[in-house]
N, C-alpha and C positions, 0 to 999 in steps of 0.2 A: 367485267367489260360490258358496256351498254350495247344492246343489240343495234346494228345499223339503222333499221328502219326508225326506231324510236330515237336514236342520237340526231337523225336528220330532222326529225319533227319537233325537237325541243324548243327552238327559237318560236315557232308558231304556237306551241302549247303554252309557252310563257306568256306570249302576247294575248291569245284567247283568254286565259285565265285572269291576266290583269284586267282586261275589258269587261269581263264578267264580273270581277270583284268591284270595279269602279261603278259598273251600272247597277249592281244588284245588292250591294252593301250600303247601309245608312251611316255607318260610323265613320269618322274621320280617320281612324287608324286603319280601317279596312279599305278605304279609298287610297290612303297612302301606299299601303301594300300592293294594291293593284296597280298603281302607277309605277312602282319599282319593278313589278314583274314585267310590265310593258317595256320599261327601259332596258331591262336584262335581255328580253327577247330581241329587241332592235340591235343592242350591241353585240350579241352573240352572232346573230345573223350577219351583220356587217363585218365582223372578224373573219368569219368563215368565207364569205364571199371575197373578201380582200386577199386572204391567204391563197385561195384557190386560183383566183385571177393572177395573182403574182407568180405562182409556180408555173402557170401555163405561158405567161410572158417570157419568164426565163428560158423555158424549154424552146420556144419560138426563137428567142435571141440566140440561144446555143445552136440551133439549126442553121440560122442565117450566117453565124460566125464561122460555121464549118465549111461554108462554100466558098471557093475562090473562082475569080474569072479565069477563063481558059488562057488569056495571055500571060498571066502569072504562072501558070503551070508550065507553059511553053518556055518562058524566060528560066525557070528553075531547072528544066530538063536539059536545055542546050548550054548551060554554064559549064565551065571546065570542071570535071569531077575532082581533078587533083587539086585545084585551089580549095574546093569544098572540104576535102579531107584535111587539108592544111589548117583552115579556119577552125574546124572541129578539134583538131589536135592542139592548137594554141589557145583554146578557150579554158577559162577557168574551171578546172574538173569539179570544184565544190559547187559552182552554180548549177552544173549539170544534175547534181543529185538533190539540190536544195528542195524542201518541201514547198508544195505549191497549193495552199488551201483553196485558192480561187478555182484551180482546175478540179479539186476534188468536189468542191461545191457543185460545180457545173455538171459533173458526172452524176452527182446525187439527184440533181434536179431533173436531169434526163431520165434517170432510172424511175424516179418518182412519177414523172408524167406518163411513162409506159406501163405503170402499175406494178413495178418491181420493187416493192416497198422495202423488204429485207436488204436488198442491194442498196437501195437509196439511203437506208439507215447507216450502213456501214460507211458510205462515202460522206455522209453528212457529219458522222461522229469523227471521221478521221480529220476533217476540216474543223469541226468544233473544238477538238482537242488542241488544236493550234491556236485557238482563240479567235476564230474567224466568225464574227456576229451573225451574218446572214444564216450560216450553217447551224448555229446554235439555235436561231429561231426556228428554222425548218425542222431540225431534230426534236426540238420541243413539241412542234405541231404534230409530228408523227406519234409521238408519245400521248398527246392530248387526244387524237382521234383514233388511236389504236390501230394504226396502219403499219403493218410489218413487225408488230411488237404488241405485247398486252398493254391495255390502256393504263396509263399511270400519270395522273395529274401532278403528283408531287415531282416526278422526274421532269414533267414538262415545266413546271414552275422554276425548278433549279436551272434550266437551260435558258428560259426567257430571262431570268435574273442576271445570268453571266452576260448576255447580250445587252441587257438594259443597263448594266453598270458601265458599258462602254459608250453608252448614249445613243444606242440604236434605237430609232423611233417605233420600228414595228413591235420590237420586243416590250417597250414601254406600254404601247397600246395593248398588247395581249396581257400584260400584268394588270392593266386596268380592268380588262374583262374578268380575269380571275378574282379580282377584289370585288367585283360585283356579284358574280355567281358563287363565290365561296368555294371554288375548286382549289385542289392541291393542298387541302388540309388547312387552308387559311380561314379566318373568320370573314363574313361579308363586311366590307368597310368602304362605305360611300366616299369617305374623306381621302383614303389612300387611292381609291379609284380615280377621283378627281386630280389628284397630284400626278398619277402616271399618265392619265390622258393629257393633262396640261404640259407635262414635259414633251410628250409626242407632238402636241399641237404647236408648241414653240418652234419645232423644227419643220413645220408647214404640212404636217400629217392632217389631211381633211376630214378623214374619218375620226381621228382622235378629237379634232376640234368640235364636231357635231355631238360626240359622246360627252366631252366636257360640258357643253351647254346643257345636255339632258340631265346630267347628274347634278350640275350646279343648281338647277331648278328645285331639286329635292333637299338641298342642304339648308340646315340652319344658319343664322348669322354666326353663331359660335364655331360651327363646322368650317365655314368658310374662311374665318379668321385663323383656325388651326391649319387649314389646307394651305392658306398663303404663307404661313410661317415654314411649312415644310417644303415649300417649292425652292 
């Protein structure tokens, strides 16, 4: 597992190394490698910022959704308790025990926001096992960052892939990042990074659109043709 201070500095180190390579190396190959390092740094930074802002927004939304106006509480408390029992007894018993991945996901987001990563991991996994794409992405992110569990990029890759196969834009964006950085045991592949960024960009993901443009600038004509065929 990468120490947290080093992990947090990685995007900046990528960009710094890229700038030094572009400015200090005379060969075309060296300058191309430097440009790729800069792109990697920008994409990784963008991915982290977006993920962390999103989890904070979800926790805030959860907090707001949990509050009710006082008049709603009053109406509920003054209702006929007998009629309430009758309605519960006549409800479909199956619906009362039906799995609810959205609620499990919200509990996971609240746990993560409060720093209880192992608890968040359990809730996310419960929702992810039911095929809920947002939970699959957040579960993958916990593995990628080593929060509440040993850092495991291959496990992160597997969960991102499950969500991406459902057409979930954030998962597609994260897969693009992993193709650029070569994490998860996959080879660095600018073509597949472009493909994943493009699939997310088509759905209106602005971060993916920017990453797509950055990667496209480094692709050869043949690589662009291949990427277009894969879309």
